[in-house]
Steps between C-alpha positions, in 0.01 A plus 500: 500500500789743573638445146165596346500826707856582404432426134184709510694797648773482246248466211302801635819708524595414137150579380503821698832607349374423148190716553715783644728489194211511260323782674817701560640464150166565331450817699859611430489442126159667479640801677805513271274457193271787610799718571645427163166590333518837683864545384397413144220752511729770630751418232234538236392837640849635536680376185732796484598504866514158651711608793217719633432464878172307459639226280819470710295472818274228344804302387661546841191363663509193275869447563459552880230227497708267291820548706315450825378162393770380264687279747197316606376453149842357392451234771152416374519529124702416189830686547575534131157644420513741801845617395350590164221692682764684703695580187202640311393713796849648535522569129166687517608694804816614329321587180264724692777664701706568184200616295494242217155575340543250215595190702314559831148401369649177360673427832182572693290274277760220528517530880121489524477191279771330700334574831169373364671176379663448842166563668337234284784259598426534879169322466485121460328389184379141434771436241770564762338269750496182294 
């Protein structure tokens, strides 16, 4: 009977951690995606002056959220894919800071698509279960 209790506790802990990971990562990726949408809109509105305070602040907010959670995400997710996300976010940040109006919309669209793809990978699908 003691073995059943111990196994039940361990199983409950594993399931609890899995639920935490799904909820946490889903919320984070949704926040990042929403932030990147705001950055994209600001880029579209300020094509001639990307390094304006509004766009820089929006991008800083996205990067602050990313950097605050990056270490935990690297423990939970695919490291190679998350390195790519990190790289694309840094590229977008630098393009905004250095006022690259031609490349910044492309970098923003790429970062949004990549975040959306990572978000879709966080949820189990039947093809991955069998």
